[in-house]
C-alpha positions as CSV (number, residue, x, y, z in Angstrom):
1,M,0.0,0.0,0.0
2,S,1.3,3.5,-0.9
3,A,2.2,6.1,1.7
4,D,-0.6,8.2,0.4
5,A,-3.1,5.4,1.0
6,D,-1.7,4.8,4.5
7,K,-2.2,8.5,5.3
8,A,-5.8,8.3,4.0
9,R,-6.6,5.5,6.4
10,I,-5.4,7.5,9.4
11,S,-8.2,9.2,11.3
12,P,-6.3,11.5,13.7
13,R,-7.8,12.8,16.9
14,V,-5.0,15.3,17.2
15,S,-3.3,17.5,14.6
16,I,0.1,18.9,15.4
17,I,1.1,21.8,13.2
18,I,4.7,23.0,13.0
19,P,5.7,25.8,10.6
20,I,9.2,25.3,9.3
21,Y,11.7,27.6,7.6
22,N,15.3,26.9,6.8
23,E,15.5,24.1,9.4
24,E,17.7,21.5,7.6
25,A,20.1,21.4,10.6
26,I,17.5,20.1,13.1
27,L,14.4,19.1,11.2
28,H,15.1,15.4,10.8
29,S,16.3,14.8,14.3
30,A,13.6,17.0,15.9
31,V,10.8,15.1,14.0
32,V,12.1,11.6,14.8
33,D,12.6,12.5,18.4
34,L,9.1,14.0,18.6
35,I,7.6,10.8,17.0
36,D,9.5,8.7,19.6
37,R,8.1,10.8,22.5
38,L,4.6,10.7,21.1
39,E,4.5,6.9,21.5
40,E,3.5,7.4,25.2
41,F,0.2,8.9,24.1
42,D,-2.7,6.7,23.2
43,W,-4.3,9.1,20.6
44,P,-3.9,8.9,16.9
45,Y,-2.3,12.0,15.4
46,E,-1.1,13.7,12.3
47,L,2.1,15.8,12.3
48,V,1.8,18.6,9.7
49,L,5.1,20.2,8.6
50,A,4.1,23.6,7.2
51,E,7.1,24.7,5.1
52,N,7.3,28.3,4.0
53,G,9.9,29.6,1.6
54,S,13.1,27.8,2.8
55,K,16.3,28.2,0.8
56,D,18.0,25.1,2.1
57,R,17.2,21.4,2.1
58,T,14.1,21.8,4.4
59,V,11.6,20.9,1.7
60,E,13.5,17.8,0.7
61,I,13.9,16.6,4.3
62,A,10.3,17.2,5.1
63,N,9.2,15.2,2.1
64,E,11.6,12.3,3.1
65,L,10.0,12.3,6.6
66,A,6.5,12.3,5.1
67,A,7.4,9.3,2.9
68,R,8.9,7.5,5.9
69,F,6.3,8.1,8.5
70,P,2.5,7.7,7.7
71,Q,1.5,10.2,10.3
72,V,3.7,13.0,8.9
73,I,2.2,15.3,6.2
74,S,4.2,18.1,4.6
75,F,3.3,21.0,2.4
76,S,5.3,23.9,1.0
77,L,4.0,27.4,0.4
78,G,6.9,28.5,-1.7
79,E,7.1,31.8,0.1
80,P,8.5,32.9,3.5
81,N,5.2,33.5,5.4
82,Y,5.0,31.9,8.9
83,G,1.4,33.1,9.5
84,K,0.1,31.9,6.1
85,A,1.7,28.5,6.7
86,L,0.2,28.2,10.2
87,R,-3.3,29.3,9.0
88,K,-3.2,26.8,6.1
89,G,-2.3,24.1,8.6
90,M,-5.1,25.1,11.0
91,L,-7.7,25.1,8.2
92,E,-6.6,21.7,6.8
93,A,-6.1,20.0,10.1
94,R,-8.3,16.9,10.5
95,G,-8.0,16.3,14.2
96,E,-10.6,17.2,16.9
97,F,-7.8,19.0,18.7
98,V,-5.1,21.1,17.1
99,L,-1.7,21.7,18.7
100,C,0.6,24.5,17.3
101,D,4.2,24.0,18.1
102,E,7.7,25.2,17.0
103,I,10.3,22.8,15.6
104,D,12.9,24.0,18.2
105,L,10.5,23.3,21.1
106,C,8.4,20.2,20.5
107,D,7.0,20.4,24.0
108,T,5.1,17.2,24.7
109,D,4.5,18.2,28.3
110,F,2.5,21.1,27.0
111,Y,0.5,18.7,24.8
112,R,-0.4,16.6,27.8
113,R,-1.5,19.5,30.0
114,A,-3.3,21.4,27.2
115,L,-5.3,18.3,26.0
116,A,-6.3,17.6,29.6
117,I,-7.9,21.0,29.8
118,L,-9.5,20.8,26.4
119,E,-11.0,17.4,27.1
120,T,-12.6,18.6,30.3
121,R,-14.1,21.5,28.2
122,S,-12.9,24.0,30.7
123,A,-11.4,26.0,27.8
124,D,-11.5,25.8,24.0
125,L,-8.1,27.5,23.5
126,V,-5.0,26.9,25.6
127,I,-2.0,29.3,25.3
128,G,1.4,28.2,26.4
129,S,2.7,31.5,27.9
130,K,6.4,32.3,28.2
131,L,5.5,35.4,30.3
132,L,2.9,34.0,32.8
133,A,3.9,33.6,36.4
134,G,5.6,30.2,36.8
135,A,6.9,30.2,33.2
136,S,10.6,29.7,32.5
137,D,11.9,31.7,29.5
138,E,15.5,30.6,28.9
139,R,16.0,32.4,25.7
140,P,18.6,35.2,25.4
141,F,17.5,38.3,27.4
142,V,16.9,40.4,24.2
143,R,14.4,37.8,23.0
144,H,12.6,37.8,26.3
145,M,12.4,41.6,26.2
146,G,11.1,41.4,22.6
147,S,8.2,39.3,23.8
148,L,7.4,41.8,26.6
149,V,7.5,44.7,24.2
150,L,5.3,42.9,21.7
151,N,2.8,42.0,24.4
152,G,2.7,45.7,25.6
153,M,2.1,46.9,22.1
154,L,-0.8,44.5,21.7
155,R,-2.3,45.7,24.9
156,V,-2.1,49.3,23.8
157,A,-3.0,48.8,20.1
158,V,-5.8,46.3,20.3
159,G,-6.7,45.9,23.9
160,F,-5.2,42.4,24.4
161,N,-5.8,41.1,27.9
162,G,-3.5,38.0,28.0
163,T,0.3,37.6,28.4
164,D,1.3,35.8,25.2
165,T,0.1,35.1,21.6
166,H,3.1,33.4,19.9
167,G,4.4,29.9,20.2
168,L,2.5,27.0,21.8
169,K,-1.2,26.8,21.4
170,A,-3.9,24.1,21.6
171,F,-7.5,24.3,20.7
172,R,-10.7,22.5,19.8
173,R,-10.8,22.8,16.1
174,A,-14.6,23.1,15.7
175,S,-14.6,26.2,18.1
176,L,-11.7,28.0,16.4
177,V,-11.6,27.2,12.7
178,D,-13.8,30.1,11.8
179,V,-11.6,32.4,13.8
180,A,-8.5,31.3,11.8
181,R,-10.5,31.7,8.6
182,S,-11.5,35.3,9.6
183,C,-7.9,36.6,10.3
184,L,-6.7,39.3,7.9
185,V,-3.0,39.6,8.9
186,D,-0.4,37.0,8.1
187,K,3.4,36.6,8.6
188,D,4.6,37.5,12.1
189,L,1.3,38.7,13.6
190,F,-1.2,36.1,12.4
191,A,-0.8,34.2,15.7
192,S,-1.6,37.4,17.6
193,E,-4.6,38.2,15.5
194,F,-5.8,34.6,16.0
195,V,-5.6,34.8,19.8
196,I,-7.0,38.3,19.9
197,R,-10.0,37.5,17.7
198,A,-10.7,34.5,19.9
199,E,-10.6,36.6,23.0
200,R,-12.8,39.2,21.6
201,G,-15.2,36.6,20.3
202,G,-15.8,35.1,23.7
203,V,-13.8,31.9,23.2
204,R,-12.9,30.3,26.6
205,I,-9.1,30.8,26.9
206,Q,-6.7,29.5,29.5
207,E,-3.1,30.4,29.7
208,I,-0.6,27.9,31.2
209,P,3.1,28.6,32.0
210,V,5.7,26.8,29.8
211,R,9.4,26.4,29.8
212,V,11.0,27.8,26.6
213,L,14.5,26.5,25.8
214,E,15.3,26.8,22.0
215,K,17.4,24.4,20.2
216,R,18.9,26.9,17.9
217,P,19.0,30.7,17.3
218,P,15.9,32.1,15.4
219,S,16.0,31.6,11.7
220,I,15.4,35.4,11.3
221,G,17.2,37.8,13.6
222,L,15.0,39.9,16.0
223,F,16.2,43.3,14.9
224,K,15.7,42.4,11.2
225,R,12.0,41.6,12.1
226,V,11.3,44.9,13.7
227,P,10.2,46.9,10.6
228,T,8.0,44.1,9.5
229,V,6.4,43.7,12.9
230,L,5.7,47.4,13.1
231,R,4.1,47.4,9.7
232,H,1.9,44.4,10.6
233,M,1.1,45.9,13.9
234,A,-0.5,48.8,12.0
235,Q,-2.4,46.3,9.8
236,L,-3.5,44.5,12.9
237,F,-4.8,47.7,14.4
238,I,-6.9,48.4,11.3
239,A,-8.1,44.8,11.1
240,I,-9.3,44.7,14.8
241,R,-10.2,48.3,15.6
242,I,-11.5,49.5,12.3
243,K,-12.7,46.5,10.3
244,G,-13.6,44.5,13.3
């Protein structure tokens, strides 16, 4: 039976979405390690590698992983757009629950805690916060400060009430798929718009503290991202405050 046929037979309860960009150095080992650690869970899952515009061997490695493991699915946008890749993964996910992760985190402890909350229906969206009391942000200080500044800007610009929008998330797909579909901003601030629209729409949200220890430096430097983030912050303000 072909790999495509095997994938068609899988009925995942959980969809794990990981956007990837220029990750040839760690992609293979990170995915294989994650699959090994997921063996302790008893739910069927799909692991979606959402590639966006890589210039190295990331696409080739992702396709090799998809051919080797029936639970792995890969697609490529052909353009560097984190938010667009994440949104596509959310909309095409087949699981009842969706987990959004990063290739340099692969935090199965968050999976366990977040799914426990979703299964009891005490929340429909769980945010893994780097800034909540009890969290451990072990990134370089400038990266930690960048998250604090972004969170402050979101509070001022669009009235965000939480502590974090980027990184680890888990949600009940039926409750949030229309939120993802309604988002207008992509790239760096899609994740922020997704969380903020959920908050403003009355979705039950729970933040839980996480430990963040990255396996490699960010693929795009923080200071290089500043002009783009500022431009998209203006777009987000228009999308939320004006267009609604």
